[in-house]
N, C-alpha and C positions, 0 to 999 in steps of 0.2 A: 367804174365809172369815172368819165374826163371830169374831171373840173375845171365850167366853164366863165366863175363867181372871177372880175377882173380884180388886178389886186392893186392896180394904180389908175387913176386915171388919162389914160395916152393924148397926146394931139390923135393920133389914129380916131378912136372913141370920139376923143368928142365933135370930130370931121363930122363922125357915124349918126350920134347922135342929134347934132345939127338937121338932119335930112327928114327927122319925124316930129322936132319939137324946137318952138325957139328956148324952151328953157330950159336952168344947167345940171347936169344930170349929178345927183346926191346916191354917198353913200348910208343905205339902209339898215338898221341894226332886225336882226331876227331872231326872233322870239313865238316862234311857231304853238299858236293854243291848243294846251292838247286835243280837242274836239275838233279842230284845223283839217280838211283834205286836199292832197295834192292834186296840184290845175281843179281846188274851187276855191280862188282869193276872193272873188266880188263876195261869193260863199260865208267864205271866213270870215273875214271884216263883215260881215250884215252883223254874221252873230257877233261881230268884238264887240261893232257901237252897241248893238243890244245891252247888251251885257255894262260895259261900261263909258259910254257917250263915243263923243268923239264925231270924225267926218273919215269918208273914204278920197283915196286920193289916186285918180285912175292914172293910170302911165303906162311904163314899161318898164319892163326887169331887164336890165341889160347884160348879156354871158360871148364871151369871147375865148378865140384860143389865137394871145396871138400871132401874127407872121402869117396869121390864116384865117380869120373870118371871125365878123362879130354877126350879131344877132338878135334880136326886141322881139323879148314875148308880151303881150298886153298883159300885166298889170296893178292890180290894184293894192294897195298899202294903207296901213293905219292912223287918223290921224290925231293922236294923244289930244286929249284937253289943253296941256299945256303946247303941243303945236310940233313934239317930235314926229318927224316917220315913224314907224311900226313895220318889217313883215310880217305877217299876224301867221303865212302859211309855211310849210315844210319845205323847202328846195333839197332836191338829190344835194348827197353829199353832207347834207346839215354844217349847209356857210358860216359864218358867225355875223353875217354883213352880204346884204346886194346891191351893185350900182341900179339905181331907180334916175328913172325919167318920169320926170310930174310931165301931162298929154290932156293939157283941158279937153284935146276934140277929141281923147278916145274912153269918149263914156263909158263904161258897160253896158250895152245891150242884150238880153239871151237869146235875142233873133236874129240880131249882126253880127259873125266869127269875124275876127281880124287873127290874118295868119300872122304864125313871125316872120320877121322883116329878115331876111343875112343879105349880108353884103362881103365878100373874099377883101380881106386885110392885106390882098400883097397881087401881087403878078403870076406868084404861084401857080405851076396847073393846077398841085394838086387841090389847093384854095378854094379854084375856080370850081373844078370835078363836082368840090362836096355843096357849094352853095349852089347848083348844076341842080343835083340830085336831092336837097332839101327840099326847095324851092318847086321838082314836079313832084315829090310828096308831098308834096300841103295844094298844092293845082288836083293832083288827083282824091283830095281827103275833099277841097272847095268842091268839087261833081258831086258826093257825093253829099252835100249840106241840104238839109231844110228847116227851114228854121232857127237860123242859129246849131242845130243839131245834127252831125252825122248820124248817117242811116246804118245800120247794122253789118250791110254785108257788100262787101262792090262785086261785080261783073267780074268774070273769072279772065282779061285779058286785065283788065287795073291788076286782080290778086295777080297776078304775076310780073307786072312791072311794079310791083308796089315792094315783095319779091327780092324781085331784081336788085332793087336800092333799096334797099333793106342790106342786104350780101355787101353790095358793094360800099356804102356805108360801116359797114363793119370793117371791111380789109381796106378805110381811109382809116378807121382808127388808135389803131399802134402806130402804123402810116407820120401818123401828123406828131402821135403822140413820141420817137422816136427823133421825127426832125427841129421838133420846138426843146428838146432838151440841152441845144449844142446852139447858141449861134454860129452862123458860116463864118462869119467873119470875124470876131473878135475871139469865138471859141468856151468863151463864157456861156454859165446855161443861158437860154433864150428867156429872153425879159419882158417886156413892157412897149418895148420899140412898133408897136403896131399903129 
């Protein structure tokens, strides 16, 4: 699975985050609780508060593939009584930390789903294709949401289109990985310049 946790906070990431919230993004330690469920951050934090106190902080988990795209995923983390923020939800690849952007306007409402926000991080045509495919996938899923929950089945045309989108995204994955290994100008391993 592609590692999309930012290694550093770059100007490109700061600019992307500024389109979502006036808050400054911060790195938050990951300490998933044993009963925490993937993609269940708001419920995971509520259970943690029930056991240990503290509060929920709403906002966005920020993901990136340098030089290709930035992504914001609606997310909630736990604020300990000491004030420290902790991500109590399991994440792909089990990172030690994530980049989190507090957004007081992004309060969780189970009736209203918030799509991930995707932006190309360069003029690379593959980056723009990747973002367009992800955005289209989100739009199709949104057509099948009722009260924040996704209906179980898609019609045949959308099922076919989603299959084509997923196939193309799988094809782009290795292309993105190869391209990000080396910076085309310096020849060094790609870093966090985006």
